Backbone as CSV, one residue per row, in Angstrom:
resi,resn,N_x,N_y,N_z,CA_x,CA_y,CA_z,C_x,C_y,C_z
1,MET,-116.665,146.107,-162.828,-117.512,146.151,-161.635,-118.863,146.739,-161.997
2,SER,-119.943,146.150,-161.492,-121.296,146.588,-161.811,-121.591,147.916,-161.140
3,PRO,-122.574,148.705,-161.673,-122.941,149.970,-161.032,-123.356,149.784,-159.597
4,ALA,-124.061,148.652,-159.322,-124.469,148.409,-157.936,-123.259,148.232,-157.043
5,GLY,-122.232,147.576,-157.582,-121.020,147.381,-156.798,-120.283,148.687,-156.566
6,ARG,-120.329,149.610,-157.556,-119.673,150.893,-157.393,-120.340,151.726,-156.303
7,ALA,-121.632,151.547,-156.144,-122.360,152.374,-155.197,-122.099,151.968,-153.760
8,LEU,-121.608,150.763,-153.554,-121.362,150.291,-152.200,-120.067,150.872,-151.672
9,PRO,-120.061,151.433,-150.477,-118.813,151.955,-149.914,-117.840,150.824,-149.646
10,LEU,-116.599,151.098,-149.924,-115.547,150.094,-149.725,-114.546,150.647,-148.736
11,LEU,-114.392,149.958,-147.626,-113.415,150.358,-146.620,-112.174,149.509,-146.819
12,CYS,-111.102,150.146,-147.249,-109.867,149.421,-147.552,-108.758,149.966,-146.675
13,LEU,-108.322,149.186,-145.727,-107.280,149.609,-144.794,-105.962,148.998,-145.236
14,LEU,-105.032,149.852,-145.674,-103.742,149.389,-146.163,-102.724,149.539,-145.045
15,SER,-102.281,148.419,-144.513,-101.335,148.447,-143.400,-99.922,148.595,-143.935
16,LEU,-99.212,149.588,-143.426,-97.866,149.867,-143.905,-96.873,149.758,-142.761
17,GLY,-95.631,149.391,-143.074,-94.564,149.357,-142.094,-93.597,150.498,-142.338
18,ALA,-92.492,150.491,-141.610,-91.538,151.585,-141.722,-90.584,151.402,-142.886
19,SER,-90.410,150.168,-143.341,-89.439,149.930,-144.405,-89.933,150.504,-145.722
20,ARG,-88.987,150.910,-146.584,-89.297,151.503,-147.874,-88.773,150.573,-148.964
21,VAL,-89.677,150.147,-149.872,-89.295,149.294,-150.979,-89.828,149.918,-152.255
22,ALA,-89.008,150.020,-153.270,-89.446,150.638,-154.518,-90.590,149.850,-155.127
23,ALA,-91.653,150.536,-155.513,-92.839,149.889,-156.072,-92.701,149.746,-157.576
24,GLN,-93.232,148.681,-158.117,-93.262,148.484,-159.554,-94.286,149.437,-160.165
25,GLN,-93.986,149.926,-161.368,-94.851,150.902,-162.001,-96.137,150.275,-162.526
26,SER,-96.093,149.043,-162.947,-97.296,148.393,-163.465,-97.408,147.004,-162.836
27,ALA,-98.443,146.812,-162.057,-98.679,145.528,-161.390,-100.128,145.481,-160.955
28,ARG,-100.642,144.284,-160.804,-102.009,144.115,-160.332,-102.059,144.341,-158.825
29,VAL,-103.197,144.888,-158.383,-103.379,145.087,-156.950,-103.251,143.758,-156.213
30,ALA,-103.776,142.696,-156.822,-103.722,141.374,-156.192,-102.292,140.875,-156.014
31,ASP,-101.365,141.348,-156.889,-99.971,140.923,-156.772,-99.215,141.726,-155.720
32,LEU,-99.717,142.912,-155.392,-99.026,143.792,-154.462,-99.553,143.694,-153.042
33,THR,-100.710,143.086,-152.872,-101.341,143.065,-151.550,-101.819,141.663,-151.189
34,VAL,-102.091,141.499,-149.920,-102.767,140.303,-149.421,-103.932,140.765,-148.561
35,ARG,-105.013,140.046,-148.623,-106.165,140.420,-147.813,-105.989,139.870,-146.408
36,GLN,-106.109,140.741,-145.429,-105.954,140.314,-144.051,-107.038,139.307,-143.687
37,GLY,-106.613,138.272,-143.004,-107.528,137.194,-142.644,-107.477,136.023,-143.593
38,VAL,-106.816,136.195,-144.745,-106.680,135.111,-145.722,-105.339,134.426,-145.485
39,VAL,-105.371,133.182,-145.063,-104.155,132.442,-144.723,-103.785,131.520,-145.882
40,PRO,-102.549,131.601,-146.408,-102.129,130.671,-147.463,-102.229,129.224,-146.986
41,ARG,-102.538,128.345,-147.911,-102.647,126.923,-147.566,-101.304,126.251,-147.819
42,ARG,-100.820,125.523,-146.826,-99.537,124.844,-146.938,-99.751,123.352,-147.121
43,LEU,-99.023,122.809,-148.099,-99.128,121.387,-148.420,-97.763,120.725,-148.266
44,VAL,-97.801,119.430,-148.023,-96.560,118.672,-147.852,-96.754,117.273,-148.414
45,GLY,-95.663,116.671,-148.844,-95.724,115.310,-149.366,-94.366,114.636,-149.282
46,TYR,-94.382,113.336,-149.329,-93.157,112.528,-149.335,-93.050,111.860,-150.696
47,GLY,-91.871,111.981,-151.331,-91.726,111.408,-152.662,-90.313,110.947,-152.950
48,LEU,-90.086,110.599,-154.207,-88.785,110.127,-154.671,-88.330,110.971,-155.855
49,VAL,-87.050,111.316,-155.836,-86.416,111.961,-156.983,-85.574,110.911,-157.684
50,VAL,-85.796,110.748,-158.982,-85.088,109.722,-159.757,-84.217,110.401,-160.813
51,GLY,-83.373,109.604,-161.473,-82.538,110.118,-162.546,-81.274,110.815,-162.096
52,LEU,-80.870,110.617,-160.837,-79.648,111.249,-160.356,-78.412,110.513,-160.879
53,ASP,-77.317,111.237,-160.988,-76.087,110.664,-161.529,-75.174,110.182,-160.400
54,GLY,-75.647,109.158,-159.677,-74.848,108.584,-158.609,-74.798,109.412,-157.346
55,SER,-75.620,110.461,-157.255,-75.575,111.338,-156.090,-76.770,111.140,-155.168
56,GLY,-77.492,110.025,-155.343,-78.666,109.767,-154.527,-78.327,109.208,-153.163
57,ASP,-79.330,108.661,-152.489,-79.140,108.118,-151.148,-78.153,106.962,-151.173
58,ARG,-77.272,106.961,-150.191,-76.263,105.899,-150.112,-76.723,104.714,-149.277
59,SER,-77.922,104.796,-148.714,-78.407,103.733,-147.833,-79.099,102.636,-148.631
60,PHE,-78.352,102.037,-149.548,-78.876,100.924,-150.336,-78.047,99.677,-150.070
61,GLY,-78.621,98.525,-150.431,-77.889,97.275,-150.288,-78.391,96.450,-149.123
62,SER,-77.773,95.274,-148.914,-78.276,94.309,-147.940,-78.255,94.843,-146.516
63,GLN,-77.259,95.677,-146.163,-77.173,96.164,-144.802,-78.205,97.238,-144.487
64,ASN,-78.739,97.862,-145.518,-79.697,98.944,-145.305,-80.998,98.680,-146.047
65,SER,-81.337,97.422,-146.223,-82.524,97.081,-147.014,-83.821,97.504,-146.338
66,GLY,-83.743,97.910,-145.070,-84.948,98.363,-144.395,-85.093,99.869,-144.368
67,SER,-84.222,100.607,-145.078,-84.292,102.062,-145.071,-85.569,102.526,-145.766
68,MET,-85.964,103.761,-145.458,-87.203,104.275,-146.030,-87.103,104.416,-147.543
69,THR,-85.918,104.755,-148.061,-85.771,104.898,-149.504,-85.941,103.561,-150.198
70,VAL,-85.325,102.535,-149.647,-85.446,101.201,-150.229,-86.899,100.733,-150.192
71,ARG,-87.555,100.905,-149.052,-88.957,100.474,-148.947,-89.844,101.255,-149.908
72,SER,-89.533,102.534,-150.100,-90.333,103.344,-151.016,-90.187,102.863,-152.455
73,ILE,-88.968,102.529,-152.848,-88.742,102.031,-154.206,-89.446,100.695,-154.407
74,VAL,-89.332,99.828,-153.418,-89.987,98.519,-153.513,-91.498,98.691,-153.647
75,ASN,-92.082,99.568,-152.840,-93.525,99.792,-152.913,-93.929,100.431,-154.240
76,LEU,-93.095,101.325,-154.751,-93.387,101.954,-156.034,-93.394,100.931,-157.160
77,LEU,-92.383,100.074,-157.201,-92.310,99.060,-158.249,-93.441,98.043,-158.120
78,ARG,-93.868,97.794,-156.880,-94.938,96.832,-156.657,-96.256,97.300,-157.297
79,ARG,-96.435,98.616,-157.365,-97.647,99.140,-158.013,-97.697,98.786,-159.491
80,PHE,-96.528,98.540,-160.075,-96.453,98.174,-161.490,-96.202,96.670,-161.652
81,ASN,-96.529,95.925,-160.581,-96.400,94.458,-160.608,-94.961,94.008,-160.838
82,VAL,-94.015,94.777,-160.297,-92.600,94.419,-160.374,-92.118,94.147,-158.950
83,GLU,-91.674,92.923,-158.693,-91.217,92.530,-157.372,-89.696,92.364,-157.371
84,ILE,-89.011,93.163,-156.538,-87.564,93.068,-156.400,-87.233,92.981,-154.912
85,PRO,-86.493,91.963,-154.484,-86.093,91.894,-153.074,-85.288,93.124,-152.683
86,PRO,-85.568,93.711,-151.540,-84.851,94.927,-151.127,-83.343,94.758,-151.087
87,GLU,-82.878,93.597,-150.688,-81.433,93.405,-150.558,-80.720,93.395,-151.910
88,GLN,-81.456,93.336,-153.013,-80.836,93.320,-154.337,-80.694,94.715,-154.946
89,LEU,-81.236,95.717,-154.295,-81.151,97.073,-154.830,-79.747,97.615,-154.631
90,ARG,-79.136,98.086,-155.727,-77.788,98.641,-155.665,-77.721,100.000,-156.379
91,VAL,-78.827,100.658,-156.529,-78.841,101.915,-157.296,-78.470,103.086,-156.413
92,ARG,-77.911,104.136,-157.057,-77.561,105.360,-156.365,-78.174,106.570,-157.063
93,ASN,-79.189,106.330,-157.891,-79.772,107.428,-158.655,-81.159,107.820,-158.145
94,VAL,-81.464,107.465,-156.894,-82.766,107.781,-156.300,-82.548,108.418,-154.934
95,ALA,-83.407,109.374,-154.586,-83.326,110.025,-153.277,-84.726,110.230,-152.715
96,ALA,-84.888,109.959,-151.425,-86.147,110.253,-150.738,-86.184,111.742,-150.409
97,VAL,-87.314,112.392,-150.675,-87.395,113.842,-150.505,-88.693,114.232,-149.822
98,LEU,-88.668,115.423,-149.238,-89.855,116.049,-148.692,-90.249,117.182,-149.638
99,VAL,-91.511,117.213,-150.021,-92.021,118.215,-150.961,-92.971,119.145,-150.215
100,THR,-92.742,120.443,-150.323,-93.586,121.419,-149.644,-94.057,122.473,-150.633
101,ALA,-95.184,123.104,-150.311,-95.734,124.147,-151.174,-96.634,125.052,-150.354
102,GLU,-96.783,126.274,-150.812,-97.694,127.241,-150.211,-98.500,127.868,-151.328
103,LEU,-99.819,127.805,-151.256,-100.650,128.303,-152.334,-101.813,129.120,-151.805
104,SER,-102.337,129.950,-152.683,-103.460,130.808,-152.330,-104.718,129.972,-152.132
105,PRO,-105.525,130.291,-151.113,-106.775,129.540,-150.919,-107.812,129.828,-151.989
106,TYR,-107.527,130.779,-152.893,-108.468,131.112,-153.959,-108.184,130.356,-155.249
107,LEU,-107.095,129.594,-155.316,-106.763,128.884,-156.547,-107.849,127.877,-156.909
108,PRO,-108.271,127.830,-158.176,-109.242,126.825,-158.608,-108.550,125.527,-159.012
109,PRO,-109.296,124.427,-159.117,-108.700,123.164,-159.554,-108.049,123.310,-160.933
110,GLY,-106.927,122.643,-161.101,-106.180,122.732,-162.349,-105.077,123.764,-162.328
111,SER,-105.058,124.631,-161.314,-104.022,125.656,-161.222,-102.679,125.036,-160.868
112,ARG,-101.626,125.637,-161.378,-100.272,125.186,-161.088,-99.594,126.121,-160.085
113,PHE,-98.659,125.581,-159.332,-97.949,126.364,-158.340,-96.557,125.773,-158.125
114,GLU,-95.688,126.563,-157.516,-94.307,126.135,-157.285,-94.220,125.214,-156.083
115,VAL,-93.326,124.242,-156.163,-93.068,123.342,-155.034,-91.578,123.362,-154.711
116,GLN,-91.282,123.168,-153.430,-89.909,123.077,-152.946,-89.604,121.621,-152.598
117,VAL,-88.405,121.176,-152.932,-88.022,119.777,-152.741,-86.706,119.735,-151.969
118,GLY,-86.670,118.926,-150.909,-85.451,118.784,-150.113,-85.170,117.334,-149.789
119,ALA,-83.897,116.956,-149.807,-83.496,115.579,-149.512,-83.767,115.256,-148.052
120,MET,-84.220,114.033,-147.794,-84.502,113.582,-146.438,-83.419,112.652,-145.892
121,SER,-82.676,112.017,-146.785,-81.664,111.068,-146.336,-80.276,111.630,-146.622
122,ASP,-79.363,110.829,-147.154,-77.973,111.251,-147.306,-77.578,111.494,-148.759
123,ALA,-78.525,111.887,-149.609,-78.186,112.234,-150.986,-77.274,113.457,-150.992
124,SER,-76.233,113.418,-151.811,-75.295,114.539,-151.877,-75.772,115.646,-152.799
125,SER,-76.596,115.315,-153.779,-77.100,116.330,-154.698,-78.349,115.817,-155.412
126,LEU,-79.294,116.744,-155.641,-80.506,116.420,-156.407,-80.425,116.972,-157.825
127,ARG,-79.278,117.515,-158.197,-79.132,118.131,-159.508,-79.360,117.106,-160.613
128,GLY,-80.178,117.467,-161.598,-80.475,116.580,-162.711,-81.586,115.591,-162.427
129,GLY,-82.168,115.643,-161.229,-83.208,114.684,-160.871,-84.599,115.114,-161.289
130,VAL,-85.493,114.145,-161.297,-86.897,114.364,-161.646,-87.753,113.839,-160.503
131,LEU,-88.634,114.672,-160.016,-89.535,114.250,-158.936,-90.615,113.348,-159.489
132,TRP,-90.720,112.159,-158.902,-91.810,111.239,-159.245,-93.125,111.806,-158.715
133,MET,-94.229,111.509,-159.396,-95.516,112.072,-159.006,-95.786,111.837,-157.521
134,THR,-95.972,112.945,-156.784,-96.075,112.920,-155.330,-97.381,113.544,-154.864
135,PRO,-98.215,112.833,-154.109,-99.434,113.445,-153.555,-99.069,114.486,-152.495
136,LEU,-99.809,115.582,-152.468,-99.606,116.641,-151.486,-100.852,116.780,-150.620
137,VAL,-100.638,116.864,-149.325,-101.752,116.928,-148.383,-101.575,118.125,-147.463
138,ALA,-102.698,118.631,-146.940,-102.651,119.666,-145.913,-102.593,119.046,-144.530
139,ASP,-103.089,117.820,-144.432,-103.102,117.072,-143.167,-102.847,115.610,-143.502
140,PRO,-101.898,114.962,-142.825,-101.603,113.550,-143.136,-102.813,112.635,-143.049
141,ASN,-103.842,113.042,-142.282,-105.026,112.203,-142.134,-106.118,112.518,-143.145
142,GLN,-105.843,113.437,-144.077,-106.820,113.834,-145.079,-106.363,113.378,-146.468
143,PRO,-107.287,113.231,-147.430,-106.894,112.853,-148.793,-106.085,113.951,-149.462
144,PRO,-105.316,113.612,-150.486,-104.483,114.610,-151.172,-105.322,115.705,-151.827
145,LEU,-104.783,116.929,-151.802,-105.410,118.046,-152.488,-104.750,118.321,-153.838
146,ALA,-103.498,117.903,-153.979,-102.746,118.211,-155.190,-101.680,117.153,-155.405
147,THR,-101.026,117.230,-156.549,-99.883,116.367,-156.851,-98.746,117.234,-157.376
148,ALA,-97.537,116.694,-157.308,-96.361,117.410,-157.797,-95.452,116.451,-158.533
149,GLN,-94.836,116.939,-159.595,-93.853,116.153,-160.322,-93.095,117.078,-161.271
150,GLY,-91.981,116.573,-161.805,-91.228,117.338,-162.789,-89.749,117.428,-162.483
151,PRO,-88.958,117.990,-163.410,-87.509,118.140,-163.225,-87.186,119.248,-162.244
152,LEU,-86.170,119.009,-161.421,-85.785,119.963,-160.391,-84.826,121.020,-160.927
153,LEU,-84.990,122.229,-160.390,-84.032,123.296,-160.624,-83.286,123.518,-159.319
154,VAL,-81.989,123.235,-159.334,-81.154,123.368,-158.143,-80.423,124.696,-158.206
155,ALA,-80.467,125.455,-157.108,-79.867,126.786,-157.073,-78.359,126.714,-157.213
156,ALA,-77.798,127.756,-157.787,-76.352,127.871,-157.933,-75.922,129.244,-157.465
157,ASP,-74.633,129.403,-157.146,-74.135,130.709,-156.740,-73.868,131.573,-157.974
158,GLY,-73.301,132.750,-157.758,-73.074,133.671,-158.868,-72.129,133.135,-159.925
159,ASN,-71.287,132.169,-159.573,-70.341,131.586,-160.527,-70.854,130.303,-161.151
160,GLY,-72.118,129.973,-160.868,-72.700,128.784,-161.455,-72.346,127.499,-160.747
161,ARG,-71.718,127.599,-159.567,-71.326,126.396,-158.833,-72.455,125.938,-157.916
162,ILE,-72.548,124.642,-157.720,-73.529,124.052,-156.823,-72.815,123.653,-155.540
163,SER,-73.153,124.284,-154.429,-72.517,123.957,-153.161,-73.199,122.755,-152.535
164,ALA,-72.560,122.174,-151.533,-73.141,121.013,-150.856,-74.466,121.381,-150.204
165,ARG,-74.529,122.600,-149.661,-75.765,123.003,-148.991,-76.892,123.208,-149.993
166,GLN,-76.537,123.746,-151.182,-77.551,124.014,-152.192,-77.952,122.767,-152.957
167,GLY,-77.020,121.827,-153.088,-77.236,120.709,-153.985,-78.315,119.741,-153.557
168,ASN,-78.620,119.648,-152.263,-79.613,118.668,-151.832,-80.988,119.276,-151.641
169,ALA,-81.252,120.420,-152.299,-82.575,121.032,-152.287,-82.793,121.732,-153.618
170,GLY,-84.045,121.836,-154.028,-84.354,122.491,-155.289,-85.828,122.845,-155.352
171,ARG,-86.274,123.298,-156.504,-87.668,123.684,-156.688,-88.132,123.310,-158.084
172,ILE,-89.450,123.277,-158.253,-90.066,123.056,-159.557,-91.082,124.170,-159.741
173,ALA,-90.831,125.072,-160.690,-91.612,126.305,-160.815,-93.107,126.043,-160.925
174,ASP,-93.532,125.167,-161.799,-94.953,124.859,-161.987,-95.203,123.376,-161.735
175,GLY,-94.496,122.834,-160.755,-94.564,121.394,-160.528,-95.801,120.910,-159.825
176,GLY,-96.509,121.788,-159.118,-97.707,121.373,-158.398,-98.969,121.653,-159.187
177,VAL,-99.934,120.769,-159.069,-101.239,120.930,-159.713,-102.329,120.684,-158.680
178,LEU,-103.184,121.685,-158.487,-104.308,121.541,-157.567,-105.380,120.695,-158.244
179,GLU,-105.850,119.652,-157.579,-106.746,118.695,-158.220,-108.158,118.681,-157.646
180,VAL,-108.408,119.435,-156.588,-109.742,119.446,-155.980,-110.139,120.883,-155.655
181,ASP,-111.431,121.084,-155.396,-111.907,122.389,-154.941,-111.446,122.628,-153.511
182,GLN,-110.998,123.837,-153.250,-110.602,124.190,-151.898,-111.811,124.665,-151.096
183,PRO,-111.767,124.505,-149.776,-112.862,125.008,-148.947,-113.008,126.513,-149.134
184,PRO,-114.226,127.033,-149.152,-114.419,128.474,-149.335,-113.813,129.267,-148.189
185,VAL,-113.307,130.449,-148.529,-112.717,131.339,-147.522,-113.834,132.134,-146.862
186,GLN,-113.920,132.069,-145.556,-114.948,132.777,-144.796,-114.355,134.065,-144.223
187,LEU,-114.840,135.205,-144.705,-114.367,136.494,-144.243,-115.542,137.343,-143.772
188,VAL,-115.306,138.154,-142.771,-116.337,139.040,-142.249,-115.800,140.466,-142.214
189,GLY,-116.704,141.421,-142.304,-116.305,142.812,-142.243,-115.808,143.339,-143.572
190,PRO,-115.456,144.635,-143.613,-114.982,145.252,-144.855,-113.623,144.697,-145.251
191,PRO,-113.294,144.733,-146.554,-111.994,144.212,-147.001,-110.855,145.058,-146.460
192,ARG,-109.819,144.384,-145.974,-108.622,145.045,-145.447,-107.426,144.461,-146.189
193,LEU,-106.671,145.317,-146.869,-105.534,144.879,-147.658,-104.233,145.285,-146.978
194,ALA,-103.271,144.408,-146.988,-101.932,144.700,-146.472,-100.951,144.630,-147.626
195,VAL,-100.104,145.658,-147.763,-99.123,145.698,-148.844,-98.027,144.674,-148.560
196,ARG,-97.713,143.867,-149.564,-96.700,142.824,-149.371,-95.333,143.426,-149.022
197,ALA,-94.931,144.469,-149.750,-93.682,145.172,-149.461,-94.069,146.573,-148.998
198,PRO,-94.189,146.801,-147.696,-94.733,148.063,-147.187,-94.038,149.293,-147.749
199,ASP,-94.827,150.177,-148.361,-94.308,151.389,-148.962,-95.466,152.355,-149.148
200,LEU,-95.306,153.603,-148.671,-96.393,154.568,-148.716,-96.782,154.922,-150.144
201,GLY,-95.777,155.062,-151.028,-96.086,155.367,-152.420,-96.904,154.274,-153.077
202,THR,-96.535,153.019,-152.825,-97.291,151.897,-153.371,-98.723,151.909,-152.851
203,ALA,-98.891,152.177,-151.553,-100.230,152.206,-150.967,-101.084,153.294,-151.586
204,ASN,-100.514,154.488,-151.823,-101.281,155.576,-152.430,-101.686,155.247,-153.862
205,ARG,-100.810,154.575,-154.619,-101.158,154.196,-155.992,-102.258,153.137,-156.001
206,ILE,-102.190,152.221,-155.037,-103.244,151.207,-154.947,-104.579,151.871,-154.618
207,ALA,-104.550,152.819,-153.675,-105.775,153.531,-153.317,-106.341,154.285,-154.511
208,ALA,-105.472,154.920,-155.308,-105.933,155.645,-156.493,-106.547,154.696,-157.521
209,ALA,-105.945,153.507,-157.671,-106.492,152.535,-158.631,-107.870,152.055,-158.203
210,ILE,-108.053,151.864,-156.898,-109.360,151.421,-156.408,-110.399,152.523,-156.582
211,ARG,-109.995,153.765,-156.322,-110.930,154.887,-156.490,-111.340,155.042,-157.943
212,ALA,-110.414,154.769,-158.864,-110.747,154.877,-160.291,-111.809,153.867,-160.684
213,GLU,-111.795,152.686,-160.061,-112.783,151.658,-160.369,-114.066,151.855,-159.572
214,ALA,-113.949,152.395,-158.367,-115.116,152.580,-157.494,-115.039,153.980,-156.881
215,PRO,-115.544,155.004,-157.609,-115.429,156.391,-157.129,-116.073,156.627,-155.771
216,ASP,-117.083,155.854,-155.425,-117.767,156.058,-154.160,-117.134,155.283,-153.008
217,ALA,-116.008,154.636,-153.274,-115.375,153.815,-152.240,-114.793,154.684,-151.140
218,LEU,-114.878,154.218,-149.929,-114.252,154.867,-148.769,-112.957,154.114,-148.478
219,ILE,-111.825,154.773,-148.656,-110.529,154.118,-148.530,-109.713,154.830,-147.458
220,LEU,-109.186,154.075,-146.540,-108.322,154.591,-145.497,-106.940,153.976,-145.632
221,VAL,-105.922,154.813,-145.687,-104.542,154.341,-145.743,-103.925,154.551,-144.380
222,ASP,-103.553,153.460,-143.739,-103.008,153.502,-142.390,-101.511,153.272,-142.452
223,SER,-100.734,154.224,-141.992,-99.273,154.085,-141.988,-98.759,153.627,-140.645
């Protein structure tokens, strides 16, 4: 921080709750707090998970050739100049999914983030599947801000078993990639930080760290 920045008073209001959570001994202030007024950006997309071992959507074949999964596969293949009549599809290794993500509005283009994937139709499990490249949007009427793809990690219980409830949803740790600049965050007034896991000890350590960087800062800890 520049000397000019140190000379400016900093009003930092740390909002705390009644719950007590043990604080980590070494962590960045940015990882422990969120700035009040900064809203995470939520993205959503519709895509296909491929490579399943017979556990995909069961709505295939002549009787269900108009299903969304069938139409999605047909449209996907059409992009590669491959034409297949919907009634001829007999595969069970594909599932239609909804992809969601929540990311910081400060992320620059090229940043990666986690995405959540859930089955939309009657797939019994997404285990072993790979998400096909899926555009992610903040508003269905706006162009995509990011894309997501990659192999899914499906949660398991303590014994390593995949339950029916767990099997049709999963995540991709770094599956999302931000591809455009985000709109600038407009904030007014002094910075106000809220501790992610409210704890008085954590708040006091954060205040001490800020004072070490900016001795002239005015910091208020609100419990």
